[in-house]
C-alpha positions as CSV (number, residue, x, y, z in Angstrom):
1,M,9.3,51.3,-6.5
2,E,7.1,49.6,-9.1
3,F,5.3,46.5,-7.9
4,N,5.4,43.7,-10.4
5,T,2.2,41.8,-9.9
6,T,3.1,39.2,-12.5
7,T,6.4,38.3,-10.7
8,Y,4.6,38.2,-7.4
9,G,1.9,35.9,-8.8
10,N,4.4,33.5,-10.3
11,A,6.3,33.4,-7.0
12,A,3.1,32.7,-5.1
13,L,2.1,30.0,-7.5
14,A,5.5,28.3,-7.3
15,A,5.4,28.4,-3.5
16,D,2.0,26.9,-3.5
17,R,3.1,24.0,-5.8
18,N,6.2,23.4,-3.6
19,R,3.9,23.3,-0.5
20,V,1.7,20.6,-2.2
21,L,4.8,18.6,-3.1
22,R,6.3,18.8,0.4
23,N,3.0,17.8,2.0
24,T,2.6,15.0,-0.5
25,Y,6.1,13.6,0.2
26,F,5.5,13.9,4.0
27,L,2.2,12.1,3.8
28,L,3.6,9.4,1.5
29,A,6.3,8.7,4.0
30,L,3.7,8.6,6.8
31,T,1.7,6.0,4.9
32,M,4.6,3.6,5.1
33,L,3.9,3.2,8.9
34,P,0.4,1.7,8.7
35,T,1.5,-0.3,5.6
36,A,4.3,-1.8,7.6
37,A,2.0,-2.4,10.6
38,G,-0.6,-4.1,8.4
39,A,2.1,-6.3,6.7
40,L,3.5,-7.4,10.0
41,L,0.1,-8.2,11.3
42,G,-0.8,-10.2,8.2
43,V,2.4,-12.2,8.2
44,S,2.0,-13.0,12.0
45,M,-1.6,-14.2,11.5
46,H,-0.9,-15.9,8.2
47,F,-3.5,-13.8,6.5
48,A,-4.7,-15.3,3.1
49,M,-7.7,-15.2,0.9
50,T,-8.8,-17.2,-2.1
51,P,-8.2,-15.4,-5.4
52,W,-11.8,-14.6,-6.4
53,M,-13.0,-13.8,-2.9
54,G,-9.9,-11.8,-2.3
55,L,-10.4,-9.8,-5.5
56,L,-14.0,-8.9,-4.5
57,V,-12.9,-7.9,-1.0
58,F,-10.0,-5.9,-2.3
59,L,-12.0,-4.0,-4.9
60,G,-14.9,-3.4,-2.5
61,V,-12.6,-2.0,0.2
62,S,-10.4,0.0,-2.1
63,F,-13.0,1.6,-4.2
64,G,-15.0,2.4,-1.1
65,C,-12.0,4.1,0.4
66,F,-11.2,5.9,-2.9
67,F,-14.7,7.4,-2.9
68,A,-14.5,8.4,0.8
69,I,-11.0,10.0,0.3
70,E,-12.2,12.0,-2.7
71,K,-15.2,13.3,-0.7
72,T,-13.1,14.3,2.3
73,K,-9.8,15.2,0.6
74,E,-10.0,18.8,1.7
75,S,-10.3,17.9,5.4
76,A,-8.3,15.9,8.0
77,A,-10.8,13.1,7.6
78,G,-9.3,12.4,4.1
79,V,-5.8,11.9,5.7
80,F,-7.1,9.5,8.3
81,I,-9.1,7.5,5.7
82,L,-6.0,7.3,3.5
83,L,-3.9,6.1,6.3
84,G,-6.5,3.5,7.3
85,W,-6.6,2.2,3.7
86,T,-2.8,2.0,3.5
87,G,-3.0,-0.2,6.7
88,F,-5.4,-2.5,4.7
89,M,-3.0,-2.5,1.8
90,G,-0.2,-3.6,4.2
91,L,-2.4,-6.4,5.3
92,W,-3.0,-7.3,1.7
93,L,0.8,-7.0,1.0
94,S,1.5,-9.7,3.6
95,Q,0.2,-12.4,1.3
96,I,3.1,-11.9,-1.2
97,L,5.5,-11.4,1.7
98,Q,4.5,-14.8,3.1
99,V,5.2,-16.3,-0.3
100,A,8.6,-14.6,-0.4
101,L,9.5,-15.8,3.1
102,R,9.1,-19.4,2.0
103,F,12.3,-19.0,0.0
104,S,15.6,-19.4,1.9
105,N,16.7,-16.0,0.7
106,G,13.2,-14.5,1.1
107,A,14.1,-11.7,3.6
108,G,16.9,-10.7,1.2
109,L,14.5,-10.5,-1.7
110,I,12.1,-8.4,0.2
111,G,15.0,-6.0,1.3
112,T,16.3,-5.8,-2.3
113,A,12.8,-5.0,-3.6
114,A,12.3,-2.3,-1.0
115,I,15.7,-0.7,-1.9
116,G,15.0,-1.0,-5.6
117,T,11.6,0.6,-5.2
118,A,13.1,3.5,-3.2
119,A,15.8,4.0,-5.8
120,I,13.2,4.0,-8.7
121,F,11.0,6.4,-6.8
122,F,13.7,8.9,-5.8
123,T,15.3,8.8,-9.3
124,L,12.1,9.4,-11.2
125,S,10.6,11.9,-8.8
126,T,13.8,13.9,-8.8
127,I,13.8,14.0,-12.6
128,A,10.2,15.2,-12.7
129,T,10.9,17.8,-9.9
130,V,14.3,19.2,-11.1
131,T,13.5,19.3,-14.8
132,K,10.0,20.6,-14.2
133,K,9.1,19.0,-17.5
134,D,5.5,18.3,-18.2
135,F,5.1,14.5,-18.5
136,G,1.3,14.8,-19.0
137,F,1.8,13.3,-22.5
138,L,2.4,10.0,-20.7
139,G,-1.1,9.8,-19.3
140,N,-2.8,8.2,-22.2
141,F,0.0,5.7,-22.8
142,M,0.1,4.7,-19.2
143,F,-3.7,4.3,-19.1
144,V,-3.7,2.0,-22.1
145,G,-0.8,0.0,-20.6
146,L,-2.8,-0.3,-17.3
147,V,-5.9,-1.6,-19.2
148,I,-3.7,-4.2,-21.0
149,L,-2.1,-5.2,-17.7
150,I,-5.5,-5.7,-16.1
151,L,-6.7,-7.9,-19.0
152,A,-3.5,-9.9,-19.0
153,S,-3.7,-10.4,-15.3
154,L,-7.3,-11.7,-15.6
155,A,-6.2,-14.0,-18.4
156,S,-3.3,-15.4,-16.4
157,M,-5.9,-16.6,-13.8
158,F,-7.5,-18.8,-16.4
159,F,-4.5,-19.6,-18.7
160,P,-1.3,-20.4,-16.7
161,I,1.1,-19.7,-19.6
162,P,4.7,-20.1,-18.7
163,G,6.5,-16.7,-18.5
164,L,3.3,-14.7,-18.5
165,V,3.5,-13.7,-14.9
166,L,7.1,-12.6,-15.4
167,A,6.1,-10.6,-18.5
168,I,3.1,-9.0,-16.6
169,S,5.4,-8.0,-13.7
170,A,8.0,-6.5,-16.0
171,V,5.5,-4.4,-18.0
172,S,3.9,-3.4,-14.7
173,L,7.2,-2.1,-13.5
174,L,7.5,0.1,-16.5
175,V,4.0,1.3,-16.4
176,F,4.0,2.4,-12.7
177,S,7.5,3.9,-13.1
178,G,6.0,6.0,-15.9
179,Y,3.1,6.9,-13.6
180,I,5.6,8.3,-11.0
181,L,6.9,10.7,-13.6
182,Y,3.4,11.6,-14.6
183,D,2.0,12.0,-11.1
184,V,4.9,14.1,-9.7
185,S,4.8,16.2,-12.9
186,Q,1.2,16.9,-12.3
187,I,2.1,18.4,-8.9
188,V,5.1,20.4,-10.2
189,T,3.1,21.8,-13.1
190,G,0.0,22.6,-11.1
191,G,-2.2,19.9,-12.6
192,E,-2.8,18.4,-9.1
193,T,-3.3,20.8,-6.2
194,N,-4.5,18.5,-3.5
195,Y,-1.8,16.6,-1.6
196,V,-4.2,13.9,-0.3
197,T,-5.1,12.9,-3.8
198,A,-1.5,13.2,-5.0
199,T,-0.3,11.0,-2.1
200,L,-2.9,8.3,-3.0
201,R,-1.7,8.2,-6.6
202,L,2.0,8.0,-5.7
203,Y,1.3,5.4,-3.0
204,L,-0.3,3.2,-5.7
205,D,2.7,3.7,-7.9
206,V,5.2,2.8,-5.2
207,Y,3.1,-0.1,-3.9
208,N,2.8,-1.7,-7.4
209,I,6.4,-1.2,-8.2
210,F,7.4,-3.0,-5.0
211,V,5.0,-5.9,-5.5
212,N,6.1,-6.4,-9.1
213,L,9.8,-6.0,-8.4
214,L,9.5,-8.6,-5.6
215,N,7.6,-10.9,-7.9
216,I,10.4,-10.6,-10.5
217,L,13.1,-11.3,-7.9
218,M,11.3,-14.3,-6.6
219,I,10.9,-15.8,-10.1
220,L,14.5,-15.1,-11.2
221,S,16.5,-15.6,-8.0
222,G,14.3,-17.1,-5.4
223,N,15.9,-20.1,-3.6
224,R,13.4,-22.7,-2.5
225,R,13.9,-24.4,0.8
226,D,14.9,-28.0,0.7
């Protein structure tokens, strides 16, 4: 019987990509535990920081962890650093959760944002996985959109223009939704072969979708307490 090395190679490559995808989804689900724990801790202790000091702390911790994760992504240490950082992100998330809980329907808004985020993620990740389409072409567009969002967010801190926050959140929702297609596609097509790095990217997508969706819901349908 003739042994087809090409067929065997393609099958092995597909199996390897599926393994990375499975590990990524499993680790992504696991990151929700320290995130939830950090968020509950932050809400219970009324965690809050001033905007500028908070920005410095957030950037310092996050980029420090990004560097450490990149250096250790091939070992178990990378997983533990990632999980530790997602706990920090949960603590950070508690600040917007506390704002939401000041509304009489705050718990409902948080639940709706969580369900909406899950629906967006599963829909887009399924599209990227099932179609196996290469969404790499979105990379440059998403990066430009991200830069514009960062600049607009900084501008909103100095110029409180009515409607600007809502516009930023709406565009952010589109940008990070596009990043889900892009990041899952990178795994499916073999552009990303490390599940720790892949999880980090998808976690950032999901986190930002949730935050911006919650922000939109608070602006449009938040009921302030009397």
